[in-house]
Residue frames as qw, qx, qy, qz and C-alpha x, y, z in Angstrom:
[[0.311, 0.531, -0.167, 0.771, -5.68, -14.41, -6.74],
 [0.574, -0.712, -0.394, 0.095, -5.26, -13.31, -3.16],
 [0.263, 0.575, -0.284, 0.720, -3.87, -10.34, -1.31],
 [0.637, -0.612, -0.433, 0.180, -3.31, -10.29, 2.42],
 [0.173, 0.720, -0.180, 0.647, -2.44, -6.88, 3.87],
 [0.698, -0.540, -0.385, 0.271, -0.96, -6.36, 7.33],
 [0.520, 0.036, -0.176, 0.835, 0.87, -3.84, 9.47],
 [0.137, -0.662, -0.204, -0.708, -1.79, -1.21, 10.04],
 [0.484, -0.424, -0.612, 0.460, -2.63, 0.26, 13.39],
 [0.158, -0.963, -0.211, -0.050, -2.97, 3.42, 15.43],
 [0.657, 0.022, -0.069, 0.751, -0.11, 5.85, 15.25],
 [0.140, -0.796, -0.214, 0.549, 0.47, 9.44, 16.39],
 [0.477, 0.877, 0.028, 0.045, 0.96, 12.23, 13.86],
 [0.060, 0.839, -0.541, 0.011, 4.55, 12.27, 12.71],
 [0.676, -0.304, 0.668, -0.062, 4.92, 8.55, 13.33],
 [0.318, 0.430, -0.726, -0.432, 5.73, 5.71, 10.95],
 [0.825, 0.035, 0.491, -0.277, 4.21, 2.41, 9.87],
 [0.087, 0.350, -0.812, -0.459, 5.28, -0.30, 7.43],
 [0.821, 0.199, 0.226, -0.485, 2.50, -2.12, 5.62],
 [0.126, -0.310, 0.891, 0.307, 3.08, -5.45, 3.98],
 [0.789, 0.282, 0.032, -0.544, 1.11, -7.41, 1.41],
 [0.366, -0.206, 0.888, 0.185, 1.46, -11.10, 0.64],
 [0.643, 0.411, -0.174, -0.622, 0.17, -11.94, -2.84],
 [0.374, -0.125, 0.913, 0.105, -0.57, -15.37, -4.28],
 [0.593, 0.480, 0.620, -0.185, -2.39, -17.07, -7.12],
 [0.572, 0.818, 0.053, 0.018, -0.70, -15.30, -10.01],
 [0.771, 0.187, -0.047, 0.607, 2.77, -14.66, -11.44],
 [0.310, -0.864, -0.192, 0.346, 3.64, -11.85, -9.04],
 [0.460, -0.432, 0.307, 0.712, 6.92, -10.85, -10.73],
 [0.301, 0.338, 0.621, 0.640, 5.08, -10.08, -13.98],
 [0.079, -0.808, -0.538, -0.225, 2.74, -7.49, -12.57],
 [0.039, 0.469, -0.180, 0.864, 2.84, -3.83, -11.67],
 [0.413, -0.488, -0.716, 0.280, 1.81, -3.63, -8.02],
 [0.067, -0.578, -0.066, -0.811, 0.01, -0.78, -6.34],
 [0.179, -0.337, -0.717, 0.583, -1.21, 0.47, -2.96],
 [0.204, -0.574, -0.379, -0.696, -4.60, 2.19, -2.68],
 [0.103, -0.175, -0.690, 0.695, -6.36, 3.72, 0.24],
 [0.258, -0.563, -0.569, -0.541, -9.95, 4.51, 1.11],
 [0.008, -0.059, 0.508, -0.859, -10.88, 6.98, 3.76],
 [0.152, 0.459, 0.808, -0.338, -14.36, 6.88, 5.38],
 [0.328, 0.770, 0.382, -0.393, -17.04, 8.15, 3.00],
 [0.186, 0.757, -0.387, -0.493, -14.54, 8.66, 0.14],
 [0.888, 0.414, -0.150, -0.132, -13.56, 6.85, -2.98],
 [0.864, -0.260, 0.246, 0.354, -10.61, 4.47, -3.13],
 [0.272, 0.933, -0.220, -0.088, -7.50, 6.33, -4.36],
 [0.877, 0.265, -0.187, 0.354, -4.17, 5.25, -5.78],
 [0.478, -0.851, 0.158, 0.146, -1.27, 5.95, -3.41],
 [0.203, -0.671, 0.649, 0.294, 1.82, 4.27, -4.92],
 [0.912, 0.389, -0.014, -0.130, 2.87, 2.11, -7.89],
 [0.349, -0.600, 0.675, 0.251, 5.93, -0.05, -8.51],
 [0.641, 0.461, -0.462, -0.403, 6.87, -1.73, -11.77],
 [0.975, -0.043, -0.175, -0.128, 7.22, -5.47, -12.09],
 [0.780, 0.210, -0.353, 0.472, 10.99, -5.42, -11.62],
 [0.519, -0.716, -0.271, 0.381, 10.90, -2.80, -8.90],
 [0.553, 0.063, 0.139, 0.819, 12.91, -0.39, -11.01],
 [0.030, -0.312, -0.143, -0.939, 10.44, 2.45, -11.07],
 [0.137, -0.498, -0.756, 0.402, 7.95, 3.88, -8.61],
 [0.065, -0.433, -0.255, -0.862, 5.32, 6.57, -8.63],
 [0.184, -0.351, -0.707, 0.586, 3.42, 8.30, -5.89],
 [0.048, -0.853, -0.480, -0.199, 0.35, 10.42, -5.31],
 [0.202, 0.654, -0.166, 0.710, 1.30, 14.05, -4.67],
 [0.577, -0.694, 0.016, -0.430, -0.17, 13.83, -1.18],
 [0.891, -0.424, 0.142, 0.078, 2.33, 11.18, -0.06],
 [0.723, 0.549, -0.170, 0.383, 5.39, 11.96, -2.20],
 [0.184, 0.633, -0.475, 0.583, 8.51, 12.25, -0.06],
 [0.513, -0.429, 0.493, -0.556, 6.85, 10.49, 2.87],
 [0.912, 0.024, 0.343, -0.223, 5.86, 7.03, 1.55],
 [0.119, 0.540, -0.775, -0.305, 8.12, 4.43, -0.13],
 [0.936, 0.132, 0.101, -0.312, 6.85, 1.37, -2.01],
 [0.017, 0.559, -0.818, -0.134, 9.02, -1.65, -2.42],
 [0.930, 0.073, -0.052, -0.355, 8.67, -5.29, -3.46],
 [0.317, -0.448, 0.835, 0.049, 10.35, -8.65, -3.08],
 [0.717, 0.285, -0.368, -0.518, 9.65, -10.87, -6.08],
 [0.349, 0.206, -0.904, 0.133, 11.26, -13.89, -4.41],
 [0.037, 0.162, 0.826, -0.539, 8.73, -13.68, -1.57],
 [0.086, -0.533, -0.683, -0.493, 5.73, -12.29, -3.51],
 [0.279, -0.705, -0.483, 0.438, 5.41, -9.35, -1.20],
 [0.235, 0.601, 0.140, 0.751, 4.97, -5.64, -1.65],
 [0.409, -0.485, -0.490, 0.598, 5.53, -3.16, 1.21],
 [0.082, 0.812, 0.172, 0.552, 4.60, 0.46, 1.89],
 [0.499, -0.265, -0.409, 0.717, 6.78, 2.37, 4.33],
 [0.077, -0.846, -0.331, -0.412, 4.91, 5.41, 5.60],
 [0.475, -0.174, -0.343, 0.792, 6.77, 8.18, 7.42],
 [0.018, 0.067, 0.102, -0.992, 5.70, 11.56, 8.80],
 [0.076, -0.479, -0.847, -0.218, 2.12, 10.33, 8.99],
 [0.176, -0.097, 0.077, -0.977, -0.69, 12.86, 9.13],
 [0.453, 0.232, 0.661, -0.552, -4.30, 12.55, 10.30],
 [0.632, 0.509, -0.111, -0.574, -5.41, 12.79, 6.63],
 [0.281, 0.363, -0.869, -0.186, -3.51, 9.54, 5.95],
 [0.461, 0.025, 0.766, -0.447, -6.17, 7.71, 8.03],
 [0.697, 0.311, -0.309, -0.568, -7.78, 5.09, 5.73],
 [0.893, -0.055, 0.447, -0.006, -7.98, 1.46, 4.92],
 [0.107, 0.677, -0.607, -0.401, -4.99, 0.53, 2.77],
 [0.913, 0.216, 0.325, -0.120, -5.13, -2.10, 0.03],
 [0.186, -0.450, 0.685, 0.542, -2.53, -3.65, -2.22],
 [0.732, 0.525, 0.306, -0.308, -3.53, -4.56, -5.73],
 [0.508, -0.079, 0.633, 0.579, -2.07, -6.02, -8.93],
 [0.262, 0.458, -0.191, -0.828, -2.63, -3.70, -11.87],
 [0.474, 0.143, -0.638, -0.589, -5.41, -5.14, -14.03],
 [0.176, -0.133, -0.957, 0.190, -6.62, -7.64, -11.41],
 [0.452, -0.504, -0.368, -0.637, -10.23, -7.76, -10.36],
 [0.716, -0.416, -0.537, 0.165, -9.39, -9.07, -6.92],
 [0.076, -0.718, 0.294, -0.627, -8.92, -7.06, -3.71],
 [0.429, -0.041, -0.780, 0.453, -7.84, -8.04, -0.19],
 [0.367, -0.723, -0.579, 0.087, -9.48, -7.12, 3.06],
 [0.126, 0.802, -0.102, 0.574, -7.18, -4.15, 3.54],
 [0.593, -0.283, -0.498, 0.566, -5.49, -2.97, 6.69],
 [0.144, -0.932, -0.290, -0.159, -6.67, 0.00, 8.76],
 [0.491, 0.099, -0.217, 0.838, -4.30, 2.91, 9.44],
 [0.249, -0.896, -0.351, -0.107, -5.43, 5.49, 11.96],
 [0.467, 0.217, -0.227, 0.827, -3.31, 8.57, 12.59],
 [0.385, -0.785, -0.247, -0.417, -4.47, 10.39, 15.73],
 [0.187, 0.398, -0.600, 0.669, -3.15, 11.83, 18.92]]
C-alpha cells in the first residue's frame, strides 16, 4: 500500500492550492479515502472524507465551505482543492485509506504573507 501526496507549497492568505494523492497496492475503488493534516506540535487531524464511489463527502468544521475532496477511481487518485486559505491551514497534509495502516510522506502546505 502506497500513498504519494503532491501539490503543496507556500501560498498567501486567501489563496488556493490543489493537493493530489496517487494511491497504489490496494483496490482503491473499494475504500473510503480521507485527507488528514498535522500542524507543528499538534496531533494529526481528519480534514475531509469521500466515500468509495465519490457520492458522499464530509469535512471538518474548520474547512467546510473552503475545501473540496474528490476522487478518480479510474486513476486511483484523490484530490483536495483548498480555497480561501488561512495561516491556520498550515500543516503537512496526508491522504489515507480508511482502515489502512500505511501513510505517505505527506505534502507541506504553508500559508503566509
